C-alpha positions in Angstrom: 10.9 -11.4 -4.7 9.9 -8.3 -6.6 11.7 -5.1 -7.4 10.2 -1.6 -8.1 12.0 0.7 -10.5 11.4 4.3 -9.3 12.9 6.0 -12.3 12.6 4.8 -15.9 12.4 7.1 -18.9 10.1 4.8 -20.8 8.7 7.7 -22.8 12.1 7.9 -24.5 12.0 7.4 -28.3 14.2 4.3 -28.0 11.2 2.5 -26.4 8.6 3.6 -28.9 8.9 0.4 -31.0 9.1 -2.2 -28.3 7.5 -1.0 -25.0 5.3 -4.0 -24.6 8.3 -6.4 -24.9 10.3 -4.2 -22.6 7.7 -4.5 -19.9 7.4 -8.3 -20.4 11.2 -8.6 -20.0 11.1 -6.5 -16.9 8.4 -8.6 -15.3 10.2 -11.8 -16.2 13.2 -10.5 -14.3 11.2 -9.6 -11.2 10.6 -5.9 -11.9 6.8 -5.9 -11.7 6.2 -2.1 -11.3 7.9 1.0 -12.6 7.6 4.7 -12.2 7.9 6.5 -15.6 9.8 9.7 -15.3 8.2 12.9 -16.8 10.8 15.6 -17.4 9.4 18.0 -20.1 6.1 19.2 -21.4 6.0 16.5 -24.1 7.6 13.9 -21.9 5.0 14.3 -19.2 2.3 13.5 -21.7 4.1 10.4 -22.9 4.7 9.2 -19.3 1.1 9.7 -18.4 -0.1 7.9 -21.5 2.0 4.9 -20.7 0.7 4.8 -17.1 -2.8 4.9 -18.4 -2.1 2.1 -20.9 -0.5 -0.2 -18.3 -2.4 0.3 -15.0 -1.0 -1.5 -12.0 2.4 -1.8 -13.8 3.3 1.8 -14.6 2.8 5.0 -12.8 4.2 8.4 -13.7 5.9 11.6 -12.5 5.3 15.0 -14.1 7.8 17.8 -14.1 10.3 19.9 -15.9 14.0 18.8 -15.8 16.5 21.7 -15.5 17.7 21.0 -19.0 14.2 22.1 -20.2 13.8 25.0 -17.6 14.1 27.5 -20.4 10.9 26.2 -21.9 8.9 26.6 -18.7 6.1 29.1 -18.9 2.7 29.7 -17.3 1.0 27.2 -19.6 3.5 24.6 -18.6 2.7 25.3 -14.9 -1.0 25.1 -15.5 -0.6 21.8 -17.2 1.6 20.5 -14.3 -1.2 21.4 -11.9 -3.7 19.4 -14.0 -1.4 16.4 -14.2 -0.8 16.4 -10.5 -4.5 15.6 -9.9 -4.4 12.5 -12.1 -4.2 9.4 -9.9 -1.5 7.9 -12.1 0.9 10.8 -11.4 2.5 9.9 -8.1 5.1 12.7 -7.8 6.1 16.0 -9.2 9.5 16.1 -11.1 11.9 15.4 -12.4 12.9 18.9 -11.2 16.1 20.4 -9.8 19.4 21.9 -10.9 22.0 20.7 -13.4 25.2 22.9 -13.5 27.1 20.1 -15.4 25.5 20.8 -18.7 23.9 24.2 -18.2 21.4 23.7 -21.0 19.3 26.3 -19.3 20.8 29.4 -17.6 21.3 28.9 -13.9 19.1 31.7 -12.8 16.3 30.2 -14.9 16.9 26.7 -13.4 16.7 28.2 -9.9 13.4 29.9 -10.6 11.8 26.9 -12.3 12.9 24.6 -9.6 11.4 26.7 -6.9 8.1 27.1 -8.8 7.8 23.4 -9.0 8.6 23.0 -5.3 5.9 25.5 -4.6 3.3 23.5 -6.6 4.3 20.3 -4.8 4.0 22.0 -1.4 0.6 23.5 -2.3 -0.8 20.2 -3.6 0.9 17.9 -1.1 2.8 15.9 -3.7 6.1 14.0 -3.3 9.0 15.4 -5.3 11.4 13.5 -7.6 14.6 15.6 -7.7 17.7 15.9 -9.9 20.9 17.5 -8.9 24.3 17.5 -10.7 27.2 19.7 -9.8 24.8 22.1 -8.1 24.6 20.9 -4.5 25.2 24.3 -2.8 22.3 26.0 -4.5 20.1 22.9 -4.6 20.3 22.3 -0.8 19.5 26.0 0.0 16.2 25.7 -1.9 15.5 22.3 -0.6 15.9 23.5 3.0 13.6 26.4 2.3 10.8 24.1 1.2 11.5 20.7 2.8 9.1 21.1 5.8 6.3 22.0 3.4 6.8 18.9 1.3 5.4 15.4 2.2 8.4 13.5 0.9 11.3 14.0 -1.4 13.7 11.7 -3.2 17.1 12.8 -4.6 17.1 10.6 -7.7 20.3 9.1 -9.2 22.5 10.1 -6.3 26.2 10.1 -7.3 27.5 12.8 -4.9 29.7 12.9 -1.9 29.4 11.6 1.7 28.8 15.2 2.8 26.0 15.7 0.3 24.4 12.4 1.4 24.5 13.4 5.0 22.9 16.7 4.2 20.0 15.0 2.3 19.4 12.4 5.0 19.4 15.2 7.6 16.5 16.8 5.6 14.7 13.4 5.7 15.1 12.8 2.0 14.9 9.5 0.3 17.9 8.5 -1.9 17.7 6.8 -5.4 20.6 4.7 -6.5 21.2 3.7 -10.1 23.6 1.6 -12.1 26.3 4.3 -11.5 27.2 2.1 -8.5 28.1 -0.7 -10.9 30.7 1.5 -12.7 34.2 0.6 -11.6 35.5 3.8 -13.1 33.4 6.4 -11.3 30.9 4.7 -9.0 33.2 3.0 -6.4 32.6 5.7 -3.7 28.9 4.8 -3.7 29.7 1.2 -2.6 30.7 2.6 0.8 28.0 5.3 1.0 25.1 3.0 0.4 25.8 1.4 3.8 24.9 4.7 5.4 21.4 5.0 3.9 18.7 3.8 6.2 16.6 1.0 4.7 13.5 3.1 4.8 15.2 5.9 2.8 16.8 3.8 0.1 15.2 3.2 -3.3 16.6 1.8 -6.6 16.2 2.8 -10.2 17.6 2.2 -13.7 17.2 5.7 -15.2 16.6 3.7 -18.4 17.6 4.1 -21.2 20.7 5.7 -19.6 23.3 4.3 -17.2 23.4 0.6 -18.3 25.0 -1.2 -15.4 28.6 -2.2 -16.4 28.1 -5.5 -14.6 25.7 -6.7 -17.3 27.4 -9.5 -19.2 27.5 -9.6 -22.1 26.9 -6.0 -22.7 24.1 -5.5 -25.3 25.3 -4.0 -28.5 22.7 -1.3 -28.5 23.8 -0.1 -25.0 20.2 0.7 -24.0 19.4 0.3 -20.4 16.0 -1.0 -19.5 14.1 -2.0 -16.3 15.0 -5.7 -16.6 18.5 -4.8 -15.5 17.4 -3.4 -12.2 18.4 -6.6 -10.5 22.1 -6.0 -11.3 21.8 -2.8 -9.3 20.0 -4.5 -6.5 22.7 -7.3 -6.4 25.5 -4.7 -6.2 23.9 -2.7 -3.5 23.0 -5.8 -1.4 26.6 -7.0 -1.7 27.9 -3.5 -0.6 25.4 -3.3 2.3 26.3 -6.9 3.5 22.7 -8.1 3.1 20.9 -10.6 0.9 19.3 -9.4 -2.3 16.0 -10.7 -1.0 16.3 -8.4 2.0 17.3 -5.5 -0.2 14.4 -6.1 -2.6 11.9 -6.3 0.3 13.1 -3.0 1.9 13.4 -1.0 -1.3 10.1 -2.1 -2.6 8.3 -1.4 0.6 10.0 2.0 0.8 9.0 2.9 -2.8 5.4 1.7 -2.2 5.2 4.0 0.8 6.8 6.9 -0.9 4.6 6.8 -4.0 1.5 5.6 -2.3 1.2 2.4 -4.1 -0.6 -0.7 -2.9 1.5 -3.8 -2.1 1.8 -6.2 -5.0 -0.7 -9.0 -4.5 1.4 -11.7 -6.2 5.2 -11.8 -6.6 7.3 -13.6 -9.1 10.8 -14.9 -8.5 13.7 -13.0 -10.1 14.7 -14.6 -13.4 18.3 -15.2 -14.4 19.8 -14.2 -17.7 
């Protein structure tokens, strides 16, 4: 049984000193492959370098997160176009809207989001999307471009039933993180994941963020990492009323198809803590 983490920020500075050990722990816990999220000009380069250093284990996305939209310029766009042609870059993003923090002005976020959707449409690349507290504007843009995009995943979904229904109606994939393991704010997701078709559901850690609260004991450093993906898989499987083996098989096959990855030749069993 193998799991595939579709969103891990392994270029984050917290992984700079132990990335090799982090990957070893992930593989020992059945997480054989990971997509490294690119979310800024510098972050895209780190993500790509990691994918090149660990072929067959890591792949990358390339994009500009709405927090960094204010830094987007023509040079950034030119580099995104170059990165999109690298075989290790499997999707454009993380791109989207974030009205929770508003680190970039909303009008700038909207412009930069649409520019990245246009690149993905032109080049035929999947998109890895972020939305927080911005559903109304986000879905308007997504509807405008959806039929021009091959595939789209709304990553780290934490929103409402209505938002989920809207994304599924647009034939989007849905990424679920350890938010579902949080008894304080993620309980609504335990019902919503039952409504996600198996061929639209993918799982992710969003490491080093969103450490699942079901991890026991909680590590003192509080850093999330891909080895904890199985805690998310176990929670989702329980909520969907299926075995974790079934959940793993479906989410892995869905991620392989979405990112255009070959099936893993040899699988390892999930390790226990």
